[in-house]
C-alpha positions as CSV (number, residue, x, y, z in Angstrom):
1,M,0.0,0.2,0.0
2,F,2.7,2.5,0.9
3,A,4.9,1.4,-2.0
4,N,1.7,2.1,-4.2
5,M,1.5,5.8,-2.5
6,L,5.1,6.4,-3.3
7,R,5.1,5.2,-6.7
8,A,1.7,7.4,-7.5
9,D,3.4,10.4,-6.0
10,A,6.6,9.9,-8.0
11,Y,4.6,9.6,-11.1
12,R,2.6,12.7,-10.5
13,F,5.7,14.6,-9.5
14,L,7.9,13.7,-12.7
15,R,5.0,14.8,-15.0
16,S,4.3,18.1,-12.9
17,R,5.5,21.5,-14.2
18,F,7.4,21.9,-10.7
19,A,9.7,19.0,-11.8
20,R,10.4,20.9,-15.2
21,T,11.0,24.0,-13.1
22,I,13.7,22.2,-10.6
23,A,15.5,21.1,-13.9
24,V,15.9,24.7,-15.3
25,V,16.9,26.1,-11.9
26,F,19.4,23.2,-11.6
27,C,21.0,24.0,-14.7
28,V,21.1,27.9,-13.8
29,V,22.9,27.1,-10.6
30,I,25.6,25.0,-12.3
31,G,26.1,27.6,-15.0
32,L,26.6,30.3,-12.4
33,F,29.0,27.9,-10.8
34,C,30.9,27.5,-13.8
35,L,31.2,31.3,-14.1
36,F,32.9,31.4,-10.8
37,N,34.9,28.1,-11.4
38,F,36.5,29.2,-14.7
39,A,37.0,32.8,-13.9
40,D,40.5,34.2,-12.9
41,H,40.8,33.1,-9.2
42,S,43.1,36.0,-8.5
43,N,40.2,38.5,-8.9
44,T,37.0,36.2,-8.6
45,S,36.1,34.1,-5.5
46,F,32.7,33.3,-3.6
47,A,31.9,33.9,-0.1
48,F,29.0,33.2,2.0
49,G,30.7,33.5,5.4
50,G,34.4,33.6,6.1
51,S,37.4,32.7,8.2
52,I,37.0,32.2,11.8
53,G,40.9,33.1,12.3
54,V,42.1,29.4,12.9
55,V,44.5,27.5,10.5
56,R,44.8,23.8,10.3
57,E,47.2,22.0,8.0
58,G,47.7,25.2,6.4
59,V,44.1,25.7,5.4
60,E,41.8,28.5,7.2
61,L,38.8,27.0,9.1
62,I,35.5,28.9,7.8
63,D,32.0,29.6,9.1
64,G,29.7,29.4,5.9
65,F,30.8,28.9,2.3
66,V,33.9,30.2,0.7
67,G,35.0,29.1,-2.8
68,F,37.9,29.9,-5.2
69,A,39.9,31.7,-2.6
70,Y,43.3,29.5,-2.8
71,A,46.2,30.4,-0.7
72,D,48.5,29.5,-3.5
73,P,46.3,29.2,-6.9
74,G,48.9,27.2,-8.5
75,H,48.8,24.5,-5.7
76,P,45.4,24.3,-3.9
77,L,45.1,22.1,-0.9
78,F,42.9,19.2,-0.7
79,W,40.4,20.9,1.7
80,E,40.4,24.2,-0.3
81,L,39.1,22.4,-3.2
82,V,36.4,20.6,-1.2
83,Y,35.5,24.2,0.0
84,S,35.1,25.3,-3.5
85,A,33.4,22.3,-4.7
86,T,30.6,22.7,-2.0
87,C,30.5,26.6,-1.7
88,F,27.2,26.6,-3.6
89,T,25.7,25.0,-0.6
90,A,25.1,28.5,0.2
91,A,22.4,28.1,-2.6
92,T,21.2,24.7,-2.2
93,M,20.2,25.8,1.5
94,F,17.4,27.5,-0.1
95,A,16.8,25.1,-3.1
96,I,16.7,22.0,-1.3
97,P,14.3,22.8,1.7
98,I,11.9,24.6,-0.7
99,T,11.9,22.0,-3.1
100,G,11.2,19.4,-0.4
101,M,8.4,21.7,1.2
102,M,6.7,22.1,-2.3
103,I,6.6,18.2,-2.8
104,T,5.5,17.4,0.9
105,T,2.7,20.1,1.0
106,A,1.6,19.8,-2.5
107,D,-1.4,17.5,-2.1
108,D,-2.2,19.4,1.4
109,Q,-2.4,22.6,-0.4
110,N,-4.6,21.5,-3.5
111,G,-7.1,19.5,-1.3
112,I,-6.0,16.1,-2.5
113,T,-5.2,14.9,0.8
114,K,-8.7,15.9,2.2
115,I,-10.3,13.9,-0.5
116,A,-7.9,10.8,0.1
117,V,-8.5,10.8,3.8
118,A,-12.3,11.0,3.3
119,Q,-11.9,7.8,1.1
120,G,-10.2,5.9,4.0
121,Q,-6.6,6.5,3.3
122,S,-4.1,6.9,6.3
123,Q,-3.1,10.4,6.7
124,T,0.3,9.4,8.3
125,R,1.0,7.1,5.2
126,L,0.0,9.8,2.9
127,Y,2.5,12.4,4.5
128,L,5.4,10.0,5.1
129,S,5.1,8.9,1.3
130,K,5.6,12.7,0.5
131,V,8.5,13.1,3.0
132,L,10.3,10.1,1.5
133,L,9.8,11.2,-1.9
134,A,11.2,14.7,-1.2
135,V,14.2,13.2,0.5
136,L,14.8,11.0,-2.6
137,V,14.2,14.0,-4.9
138,T,16.4,16.4,-3.0
139,G,19.1,13.7,-2.2
140,L,19.4,12.8,-5.8
141,L,19.8,16.6,-6.7
142,W,22.4,17.0,-4.1
143,V,24.3,14.2,-5.6
144,L,24.3,15.4,-9.0
145,H,25.0,19.0,-8.1
146,N,28.3,17.8,-6.0
147,A,29.5,15.4,-8.3
148,I,29.2,18.1,-11.2
149,T,30.7,20.9,-9.2
150,L,33.7,18.5,-7.9
151,G,34.4,17.5,-11.4
152,L,34.4,21.1,-12.5
153,V,36.7,22.2,-9.9
154,L,39.2,19.4,-10.6
155,V,39.2,19.8,-14.4
156,R,39.9,23.7,-13.6
157,E,42.9,22.9,-11.2
158,D,43.9,19.7,-13.1
159,A,43.9,17.7,-9.9
160,S,42.6,14.4,-8.8
161,L,41.6,13.3,-5.1
162,G,42.1,9.6,-5.2
163,T,40.0,7.1,-3.2
164,D,40.6,8.4,0.1
165,G,40.1,12.0,-0.9
166,L,36.8,10.9,-2.6
167,R,35.7,9.2,0.8
168,R,36.3,12.2,2.6
169,W,34.7,14.5,0.2
170,A,31.5,12.2,0.0
171,W,31.6,12.1,4.0
172,M,31.3,16.0,3.8
173,C,28.7,16.1,1.2
174,L,26.7,13.8,3.5
175,L,27.2,15.9,6.5
176,L,26.1,19.2,4.5
177,F,22.8,17.5,3.4
178,L,21.7,16.4,6.8
179,P,20.9,20.2,8.2
180,Q,19.3,20.7,5.0
181,V,16.8,17.9,5.7
182,V,15.9,19.1,8.9
183,L,15.3,22.6,7.3
184,M,13.1,21.1,4.9
185,L,11.1,19.3,7.5
186,F,10.7,22.4,9.7
187,I,9.4,24.8,6.7
188,S,7.2,21.9,5.6
189,L,5.5,22.0,9.0
190,V,5.5,25.9,9.1
191,A,3.6,25.8,5.7
192,M,1.1,23.1,6.9
193,V,0.3,25.0,10.3
194,T,0.0,28.4,8.5
195,R,-1.4,27.0,5.4
196,S,0.9,29.3,3.6
197,R,4.0,28.6,1.5
198,V,4.8,32.2,1.7
199,A,5.1,32.2,5.4
200,S,7.5,29.1,5.3
201,L,9.7,30.9,2.8
202,V,9.9,33.9,5.0
203,V,10.8,31.7,8.1
204,L,13.6,30.1,5.9
205,V,15.2,33.6,5.1
206,V,14.9,34.7,8.7
207,L,16.8,31.6,9.8
208,V,19.5,31.9,7.3
209,M,20.0,35.6,7.9
210,V,19.9,35.6,11.7
211,S,22.3,32.7,11.9
212,P,25.6,34.6,11.2
213,I,24.4,37.7,13.1
214,L,23.8,35.6,16.3
215,A,27.1,33.7,15.8
216,A,29.0,36.8,15.6
217,V,27.4,38.2,18.9
218,V,28.2,35.0,20.6
219,R,31.9,35.2,19.7
220,A,32.2,38.9,20.8
221,H,29.7,38.5,23.9
222,P,29.4,34.7,25.0
223,S,26.1,34.0,26.2
224,R,24.4,30.5,26.9
225,I,21.0,31.6,26.0
226,V,22.0,32.9,22.5
227,D,24.2,29.9,22.2
228,S,21.2,27.7,23.1
229,L,19.0,29.6,20.3
230,L,21.8,28.9,17.7
231,G,21.8,25.3,18.6
232,L,18.2,25.1,17.6
233,N,18.8,26.5,14.1
234,P,19.6,24.0,11.5
235,V,21.4,26.9,9.3
236,W,24.0,27.5,12.1
237,H,24.7,23.7,12.2
238,L,25.1,23.8,8.3
239,N,27.6,26.8,8.4
240,R,29.8,24.9,10.7
241,V,30.0,21.7,8.9
242,S,32.5,22.9,6.3
243,R,35.2,22.8,9.3
244,A,34.0,19.4,10.5
245,W,37.3,17.8,9.3
246,A,39.4,19.7,11.7
247,Q,36.8,20.3,14.7
248,T,35.4,16.6,14.9
249,Q,32.8,17.4,17.7
250,I,30.8,19.2,14.8
251,V,30.1,15.7,13.4
252,G,28.4,14.6,16.3
253,H,26.5,17.8,16.9
254,T,25.3,17.4,13.2
255,W,24.0,13.8,13.6
256,L,22.4,15.0,16.8
257,L,20.6,17.5,15.1
258,F,19.5,15.2,12.4
259,A,18.2,12.5,14.5
260,V,16.4,14.6,17.1
261,G,15.2,17.1,14.6
262,C,13.6,14.7,12.2
263,A,12.0,12.8,14.9
264,V,10.5,15.8,16.5
265,L,9.3,17.3,13.4
266,L,7.9,14.4,11.9
267,A,6.0,13.7,15.1
268,A,4.8,17.2,15.4
269,S,3.8,17.3,11.7
270,L,1.7,14.1,12.0
271,A,0.2,15.3,15.4
272,W,-1.0,18.5,13.7
273,L,-2.4,16.6,10.7
274,R,-4.1,14.1,13.0
275,R,-5.7,17.1,15.2
276,R,-6.7,19.0,11.9
277,E,-8.2,15.5,10.6
278,L,-10.4,15.4,14.0
279,S,-11.4,18.8,13.9
């Protein structure tokens, strides 16, 4: 039954106008990445964040995403290449949660869920089918995005990573994806509660903009309250992942956010849907 729901959702998604829009946006993002990648690196770099003033193994640790800013453009270091290959996470932190939210809330917004529930289908299964489809679609887009950007960076720098390098790059990509899944579930919940996708987009923008501001405040004036608020923001965790290779405690924090965040947000979403169904 659940497999049939998932197949039906996937079929409808692949034939939708939204799927074609995603394909166009994906090509645009890759095109913009090419502009930065093949530009003169002495004059062009990409930054959505910056250095935290700490250097490990000759590489500056960053908060956020920095690309194409090599200390020695002629001999970029491994983690500088990874920074560049993943720097457009600054764009996907909007694209992936929004794509997932649109998929998970599509039937809820157009009334199909209400009709299906009235016909006796399980509200829980209907929602979980949408969530699984959203994770599969965004996960596929994430893999394609990172494979293409890594390939472009390696071609530009005439470099190769080797088996161990590819393993470490894949590990970094996985860690970067986890907070984005939590963001997706959160703004999906906001969209369902408010019945407004615009409200969920506003919340996403606020989370993205507030994170670096609060992080700067904490660095200047340490505060447990502000630190706790940051810990609840998936964007703050996402911005820290790029330096997880040097500050390994970030790995544990990211997995904890993913496990707890997904469990809480899924439970809250299902509870809200059940409450609305009863009312």
